[in-house]
C-alpha positions in Angstrom: 30.3 25.0 18.0 28.2 22.3 16.3 24.5 22.4 16.9 23.2 19.1 17.9 19.7 18.3 16.9 17.9 15.6 18.7 15.2 13.9 16.7 12.3 12.5 18.5 10.0 9.6 17.6 6.7 8.8 19.1 4.1 6.1 18.4 0.4 6.3 19.0 -2.6 4.3 17.8 -5.6 6.3 16.5 -9.1 5.1 16.1 -11.0 5.3 12.8 -12.6 8.6 13.7 -9.3 10.2 14.3 -7.4 9.3 11.2 -4.3 11.2 10.3 -5.8 12.5 7.1 -9.5 13.1 6.8 -10.4 12.9 3.1 -13.5 14.5 1.7 -15.6 14.8 -1.5 -15.0 11.6 -3.4 -15.4 12.7 -7.0 -13.7 10.1 -9.3 -12.1 6.7 -9.3 -8.8 5.2 -10.4 -8.5 1.3 -10.4 -11.8 1.4 -8.4 -10.2 3.5 -5.7 -12.4 6.6 -4.8 -10.2 9.8 -5.1 -10.7 12.8 -3.0 -10.7 16.5 -4.0 -9.8 17.8 -0.5 -8.5 16.5 2.8 -7.8 18.0 6.2 -5.4 17.3 9.1 -4.3 18.9 12.4 -0.9 20.6 12.8 0.2 22.3 16.0 -3.4 22.3 17.1 -4.6 24.0 13.9 -6.9 22.5 11.3 -5.2 22.6 7.9 -7.0 21.9 4.6 -5.2 20.2 1.8 -6.1 20.1 -1.9 -5.8 17.1 -4.2 -2.9 17.7 -6.7 -3.1 14.4 -8.6 -3.1 10.6 -8.5 -1.5 7.7 -10.3 -0.9 4.0 -10.3 2.3 2.4 -8.8 3.1 -0.8 -10.6 6.2 -3.0 -10.1 7.7 -5.4 -12.6 7.9 -8.9 -11.1 9.8 -11.2 -13.4 8.1 -10.2 -16.7 4.8 -9.0 -15.4 3.8 -5.5 -14.2 2.0 -6.0 -10.9 -0.4 -3.2 -9.7 0.7 -2.3 -6.2 -1.1 0.9 -5.1 -2.9 4.1 -6.2 -1.1 7.1 -4.8 -2.8 10.5 -4.2 -0.9 13.7 -3.5 -2.3 16.6 -1.4 -0.8 20.1 -0.6 -1.9 22.8 1.7 -1.1 25.6 -0.7 -1.6 24.5 -4.3 -0.9 28.0 -5.7 2.8 27.6 -4.5 3.1 24.1 -5.7 4.8 24.0 -9.1 4.4 20.7 -10.9 7.4 21.5 -13.1 9.6 21.7 -9.9 7.5 19.6 -7.5 10.2 18.5 -5.1 11.6 22.0 -4.5 8.0 23.2 -4.1 7.7 21.0 -1.0 9.4 23.6 1.2 6.7 26.1 0.4 4.0 23.9 1.9 2.8 24.0 5.5 1.6 20.4 4.9 1.9 17.9 2.2 0.6 14.3 2.1 0.6 11.2 0.0 -2.0 8.5 0.5 -1.3 5.0 -0.9 -4.3 2.8 -1.5 -3.0 -0.7 -1.7 -4.3 -3.0 -4.4 -2.6 -6.1 -3.0 -0.9 -7.1 0.2 2.7 -6.0 0.5 4.9 -7.0 3.4 6.7 -4.4 5.5 10.1 -5.5 4.3 9.2 -4.8 0.7 7.5 -1.5 1.5 10.7 -0.4 3.3 12.9 -1.8 0.5 11.1 0.2 -2.2 11.4 3.4 0.0 15.1 2.8 0.5 15.7 2.4 -3.2 13.9 5.6 -3.9 15.8 7.6 -1.2 19.1 6.2 -2.4 18.2 7.2 -6.0 17.8 10.7 -4.7 21.1 10.8 -2.8 19.4 10.8 0.6 21.5 9.5 3.3 19.6 6.5 4.7 21.9 6.5 7.8 20.7 10.0 8.8 18.9 9.7 12.2 15.5 11.0 11.1 15.5 8.9 7.9 16.5 5.8 9.9 13.6 6.4 12.2 11.2 6.8 9.3 12.4 3.6 7.7 12.3 1.8 11.0 8.7 2.9 11.4 7.9 1.5 8.0 9.5 -1.8 8.9 7.7 -2.0 12.2 4.4 -0.9 10.7 3.6 -4.4 9.4 2.1 -5.5 6.2 0.3 -3.0 3.9 -3.1 -4.7 3.4 -5.1 -4.8 0.2 -8.0 -2.4 0.3 -6.5 -0.2 3.0 -4.6 3.1 2.8 -1.2 4.1 4.1 -0.6 7.8 4.7 2.6 9.8 4.9 2.1 13.5 6.1 4.9 16.0 6.1 4.5 19.2 8.1 6.4 22.3 9.0 6.0 23.3 12.7 5.9 26.6 14.4 9.3 26.0 16.0 11.0 25.7 12.6 11.4 21.9 12.7 9.7 19.5 10.4 7.7 16.3 11.1 6.9 13.2 9.1 3.8 11.3 10.3 3.5 7.7 9.1 0.1 6.0 9.4 0.0 2.3 8.6 -2.9 0.5 6.9 -3.8 -0.7 10.4 -4.1 2.9 11.8 -0.9 3.1 13.9 0.9 6.5 13.6 4.6 7.1 14.0 5.8 10.7 14.2 9.4 11.5 13.3 10.6 15.0 14.1 13.7 16.5 12.4 15.3 19.6 11.1 14.4 21.6 8.0 14.7 19.5 4.9 13.3 16.3 6.4 10.0 16.5 4.5 11.6 17.1 1.2 13.9 14.2 1.7 11.1 11.8 2.4 8.9 13.1 -0.4 11.7 12.6 -2.9 10.4 9.0 -2.9 7.5 10.1 -5.1 8.5 13.6 -6.4 12.3 13.2 -6.9 14.3 11.1 -9.3 12.3 7.9 -10.0 14.0 4.7 -8.7 12.3 2.6 -11.4 9.9 2.8 -14.3 6.9 2.2 -12.1 7.7 5.2 -9.9 8.4 7.3 -13.0 4.9 6.4 -14.3 3.3 7.2 -10.9 5.1 10.6 -10.7 4.1 11.5 -14.3 0.5 10.7 -13.6 0.4 12.6 -10.3 2.0 15.7 -11.8 0.3 15.8 -15.2 -1.7 19.0 -16.0 
């Protein structure tokens, strides 16, 4: 008998004091974006600390010009189990993993979703999968990513064995997508898997450099 897994999606708006990811200890800058050495979040009612792994610039070639899009920061809950040489596989060893995208220009929701779709497809992720469709729908409905604001994607493993992706827009709206084991790895293949273009390749290289 086939096991039917029902994926749930919920949307809630958080105020500035209850952000999905609380970053701490701004120690350095990249493209004038203050980077954080640590962050914290709440999973299953438990406070979880995350450690900064790396950061990099995401650029996109438009016609013949490389346009700076965002600075991406990666955080993991257990850096001792995160292997930069096998980053995507290491995702499954993390209770929580997050990427925070600090936008250097306005990008409409359609183009944010398009770039994520291209990256997922490059990593052979089925974009028709129910959980992935819900994630991409949240990206599309999330509105424009605003210059000077941050977009956060948090992946977490829950006590019941399921996994959850929390997507916080630059305006502070959070969408939660719950799915089966492997969901977080699929979504994080956008940044840690096979690069969909040279801009993503440079971002990944920068994030994972020693």
